[in-house]
C-alpha positions in Angstrom: -50.3 -7.2 -13.4 -46.8 -7.5 -12.2 -44.1 -6.8 -14.4 -42.0 -9.7 -14.8 -38.9 -8.0 -16.5 -36.6 -6.2 -14.2 -36.5 -2.5 -14.4 -33.7 -0.4 -15.8 -32.5 0.4 -12.4 -32.1 -3.0 -11.8 -30.8 -3.9 -15.1 -27.9 -1.1 -14.0 -27.4 -2.6 -10.8 -26.9 -6.6 -12.4 -24.7 -5.0 -14.2 -22.5 -3.2 -12.0 -22.4 -6.3 -9.7 -21.3 -8.2 -12.8 -18.5 -5.8 -13.4 -17.3 -4.8 -10.2 -18.4 -6.7 -7.2 -15.3 -8.8 -5.3 -12.7 -9.3 -7.8 -11.8 -12.8 -8.1 -8.9 -13.1 -6.1 -10.5 -11.9 -3.1 -13.6 -14.3 -3.4 -12.1 -16.6 -0.8 -9.9 -13.9 1.7 -8.9 -10.5 0.8 -6.1 -9.8 -1.6 -4.5 -7.4 0.4 -4.1 -6.5 4.1 -2.9 -3.0 4.7 -0.7 -3.4 8.4 -0.4 -0.3 10.4 2.6 -2.0 11.3 4.0 1.4 13.7 2.9 4.4 14.3 6.0 6.3 15.3 7.6 8.2 12.8 11.0 10.1 12.3 10.2 12.1 10.1 7.4 15.0 9.3 6.4 15.2 6.1 3.8 18.0 5.2 1.7 15.8 3.5 1.4 12.9 5.5 -1.9 12.2 7.2 -0.6 11.7 10.4 1.5 14.8 10.6 -1.2 17.1 10.0 -3.8 14.8 12.5 -3.1 13.8 16.0 -4.2 10.1 15.3 -1.0 8.7 16.9 -1.8 9.4 19.9 -4.4 7.4 19.8 -2.5 4.7 19.7 0.9 5.5 22.4 -0.4 2.6 24.6 0.1 0.6 21.5 3.1 2.1 19.0 3.6 -0.8 17.2 1.6 -3.7 16.0 3.0 -6.8 18.8 4.4 -10.0 17.3 0.7 -12.0 18.6 -1.6 -10.1 16.1 1.4 -9.7 13.3 1.7 -13.7 13.5 -2.1 -14.1 13.9 -2.5 -12.3 10.4 -0.1 -13.8 8.9 -0.3 -16.9 9.6 -4.4 -17.1 8.0 -3.1 -14.7 5.3 -0.2 -16.8 4.1 -2.1 -20.3 2.9 -3.9 -17.8 0.7 -0.5 -16.0 -0.7 -2.0 -12.8 0.4 -0.3 -9.6 0.4 0.5 -7.7 3.4 1.7 -4.3 2.7 3.3 -2.9 5.2 3.2 1.0 6.4 0.5 2.5 8.8 1.0 5.7 10.7 4.8 5.3 10.8 8.2 4.3 9.6 7.9 0.4 9.2 11.8 -0.5 9.9 11.3 1.4 13.3 9.3 -1.4 14.3 12.0 -3.4 16.9 10.9 -6.6 15.1 10.4 -5.3 11.5 13.0 -7.9 9.9 12.0 -10.7 12.2 8.4 -10.3 11.0 8.4 -9.5 8.2 11.3 -12.9 7.0 8.6 -15.0 9.5 5.1 -13.8 7.3 7.2 -14.8 4.1 7.8 -18.2 5.3 4.8 -18.9 5.6 3.4 -17.6 2.4 2.4 -14.4 2.5 4.0 -11.9 -0.2 5.0 -8.6 1.2 5.0 -5.6 0.5 7.0 -3.0 2.3 6.3 1.2 2.2 9.7 2.8 4.2 11.2 6.3 3.8 14.4 4.0 3.4 16.1 5.5 6.7 16.6 2.6 8.9 18.0 0.1 6.5 20.8 -1.3 7.5 23.1 -3.9 5.6 22.4 -6.2 7.9 18.4 -5.8 7.7 18.5 -5.3 3.9 20.3 -8.4 3.2 18.1 -10.4 5.6 14.4 -9.1 3.7 16.5 -9.8 0.4 17.6 -13.2 1.3 13.8 -13.6 2.6 12.3 -12.5 -1.1 9.7 -9.8 0.4 8.2 -9.2 -2.6 8.7 -5.1 -3.1 10.5 -2.9 -1.4 8.8 0.9 -1.9 11.1 3.8 -1.3 8.7 6.7 -0.4 11.1 9.6 -1.9 9.1 12.9 -3.2 12.1 14.2 -4.3 15.4 14.1 -6.3 17.5 16.6 -5.1 18.8 17.5 -1.3 16.9 20.5 -1.0 13.3 19.8 -2.3 13.7 16.6 -0.3 14.4 18.7 2.4 11.0 20.2 2.6 9.0 17.2 1.5 10.4 14.9 3.6 11.5 16.9 6.9 13.5 15.1 8.6 15.3 13.2 6.6 18.9 13.1 5.2 19.3 12.8 1.5 22.7 11.3 1.2 21.2 8.6 3.8 18.6 7.8 1.5 20.8 7.3 -1.7 22.7 5.1 0.1 20.6 3.0 1.5 19.2 2.8 -1.8 22.0 2.2 -4.3 23.3 -0.4 -1.5 19.5 -2.2 -1.8 19.8 -2.2 -5.2 23.8 -3.6 -4.9 23.1 -6.2 -2.7 19.7 -7.4 -4.4 21.7 -8.1 -7.7 24.4 -9.9 -5.9 22.6 -12.3 -4.1 20.1 -13.0 -7.0 16.8 -11.8 -4.8 13.9 -11.6 -6.8 13.0 -8.9 -4.6 11.4 -5.9 -6.4 12.8 -2.5 -5.1 10.5 0.8 -6.4 10.1 4.2 -5.4 7.1 6.7 -4.9 6.4 10.4 -4.7 3.4 12.3 -3.7 2.3 14.7 -7.3 1.8 17.4 -4.9 3.0 21.5 -5.4 6.4 22.0 -5.6 7.5 18.8 -6.7 8.1 18.3 -10.8 7.0 14.2 -10.2 7.6 13.8 -14.1 11.2 14.5 -12.9 11.5 12.7 -9.9 10.3 9.6 -11.7 13.1 10.3 -14.2 16.0 10.1 -11.7 14.9 7.2 -9.7 14.2 5.3 -12.7 17.5 6.2 -14.7 20.1 7.6 -12.0 19.1 4.9 -9.1 17.8 2.1 -11.2 14.1 1.5 -9.4 11.7 -1.7 -10.9 9.3 0.9 -11.3 7.9 4.5 -9.9 4.4 5.3 -8.2 2.8 8.7 -9.0 1.0 8.7 -6.5 -2.4 11.6 -5.9 -1.9 13.9 -3.2 -4.9 12.8 -0.5 -6.4 15.1 2.0 -7.9 12.2 3.8 -10.8 14.4 5.0 -12.0 14.6 8.8 -9.0 12.6 9.4 -7.0 15.6 9.5 -6.2 19.4 8.1 -4.6 18.7 5.4 -5.4 21.1 2.2 -6.7 19.9 -1.3 -5.0 23.1 -3.1 -1.5 20.8 -2.4 -2.6 18.5 -5.3 -0.2 19.3 -8.2 -2.6 16.5 -10.2 -6.5 16.5 -8.9 -7.9 14.8 -12.2 -10.1 12.4 -10.8 -9.5 8.3 -12.1 -13.3 7.2 -11.2 -17.1 8.7 -11.2 -18.5 8.3 -7.8 -21.6 8.5 -8.7 -21.1 5.8 -11.0 -18.4 3.4 -9.8 -18.3 1.9 -6.8 -14.8 1.4 -4.6 -12.6 -0.5 -5.0 -11.6 -1.0 -2.0 -13.6 -2.8 0.2 -13.6 -5.6 -3.2 -10.2 -6.4 -2.5 -8.3 -5.3 0.3 -8.9 -4.5 4.0 -7.0 -2.5 7.0 -5.7 -3.6 10.0 -4.5 -1.6 12.9 -1.9 -2.4 15.5 -4.6 -3.4 17.7 -5.7 -5.6 15.5 -9.1 -3.6 14.9 -10.0 -4.1 11.0 -11.5 -0.8 9.4 -13.8 -0.9 6.3 -11.3 0.9 4.3 -7.8 2.8 4.2 -9.2 6.2 4.4 -10.7 5.4 8.1 -7.2 5.9 9.7 -9.0 7.5 12.8 -10.4 3.7 13.2 -14.1 5.0 13.0 -15.0 1.7 11.9 -15.0 -1.8 13.7 -15.5 -4.9 11.2 -13.7 -7.0 13.5 -11.2 -8.3 16.0 -8.2 -10.1 15.0 -8.0 -12.8 17.5 -11.6 -12.6 18.3 -12.2 -13.4 14.9 -11.0 -15.1 11.8 -9.7 -12.4 9.1 -12.1 -15.0 6.6 -15.1 -14.4 8.7 -14.2 -10.6 9.1 -14.1 -10.1 5.0 -17.8 -12.4 4.7 -19.2 -10.4 8.0 -22.3 -8.3 7.8 -19.8 -5.2 7.6 -18.3 -5.5 4.4 -21.1 -7.0 3.3 -23.3 -3.6 4.2 -20.6 -1.5 2.9 -20.7 -3.9 -0.8 -24.1 -3.7 -1.1 -24.9 -0.3 -1.0 -21.9 0.6 -3.7 -23.3 -1.8 -6.1 -26.8 -0.5 -5.5 -25.2 3.2 -6.3 -26.1 4.1 -2.8 -22.3 4.3 -1.2 -23.1 7.5 -0.7 -26.3 7.0 2.0 -22.9 5.9 3.5 -21.9 9.2 6.1 -18.3 7.9 6.1 -18.3 7.2 1.9 -20.8 10.1 0.9 -18.0 12.3 3.1 -14.9 10.4 1.1 -13.0 13.0 -0.7 -10.3 10.4 -2.0 -13.1 7.7 -3.0 -12.5 9.4 -6.7 -9.2 8.6 -6.3 -9.2 5.2 -6.3 -8.7 2.8 -9.2 -10.0 -0.4 -10.8 -7.0 -0.2 -13.1 -4.6 2.0 -12.3 -3.5 0.4 -9.0 -1.2 -1.5 -6.8 -1.6 -4.5 -9.2 -0.5 -3.2 -12.0 2.3 -1.8 -10.3 3.5 -5.3 -9.2 2.9 -6.7 -12.7 5.2 -3.9 -14.4 8.2 -4.0 -11.7 8.1 -8.4 -12.1 8.5 -7.3 -15.5 11.3 -5.7 -15.3 12.9 -7.2 -12.0 12.3 -10.4 -15.0 14.2 -8.4 -17.7 17.0 -8.0 -15.3 17.6 -11.2 -13.8 17.8 -12.4 -17.8 20.2 -9.6 -18.3 22.7 -10.7 -15.4 22.4 -14.2 -16.2 23.2 -13.4 -19.7 26.2 -11.5 -18.7 27.5 -14.3 -16.6 26.8 -16.8 -19.3 28.7 -14.4 -21.7 31.5 -14.2 -19.3 32.0 -17.9 -18.8 32.5 -18.5 -22.5 34.9 -15.5 -22.5 36.3 -16.8 -20.2 
């Protein structure tokens, strides 16, 4: 006689799929597209996977994402209001068309999250981004003083960072831009991350601060996990699927779509921008395979996932969306304060 009742394992899998699975906002289209916008960099940060690998060598022929590829991405992502997270293997503002392309993406409906070391900001490009309403500008800082900065952000100038960040914040308030400006730091040995956060929140006045986990990126780099100052995992990889394949995808400068941000060496290819739509890739067999394995509790059957040391540091809760929400709340409060101050001065006058 065939047992018509679901087994305990099957019930667990159904519960896992219901609890995790595609996030509602990613059912039709990824919530976030992480773009390797540029590979050259003006820094040699010791915690950076690109400093500790030869990945940039593989992109010498396409060091910057071509305008054609970027606009194809933006044009499809815009109607969905998806986030374009502008990062990659180098400093995004070194892209010769950085401001022009980010403004274009905003104009077609994309949300923009720019991650930058802040060294290449000028008054002109800062104003362009703020006037366009770039949603999130994240200064990767890792320090609260010049001495530490010289070590963790080798090649960059502390005084330039402070000048550019302060100008950006001041200009934003002057023009009333809705842009959120935040800072982040990697929680690594030799850095008092709590003191760094306090400095950037209290002294500089950013809208939020991200304490990032130190990641090794596994076989992609030579980084040593012992550099981490906070190795405590966010999730149990034996029980919880990796969230990234259910909310975002990564695209390199050639337009190749990788399965996730761990694959910075582009060993996977879910599809190519220009040959398929992003929606087709998102709902294609490649992503379906990974999702089904993870939801069945068999993510570690996949060699890349099994060897991923950073899966445990992904989170379904302590994530970019929480950072966005908190920064938006802080910015809204700041705008109200500025409005109240203006009203008070008008009535007093």
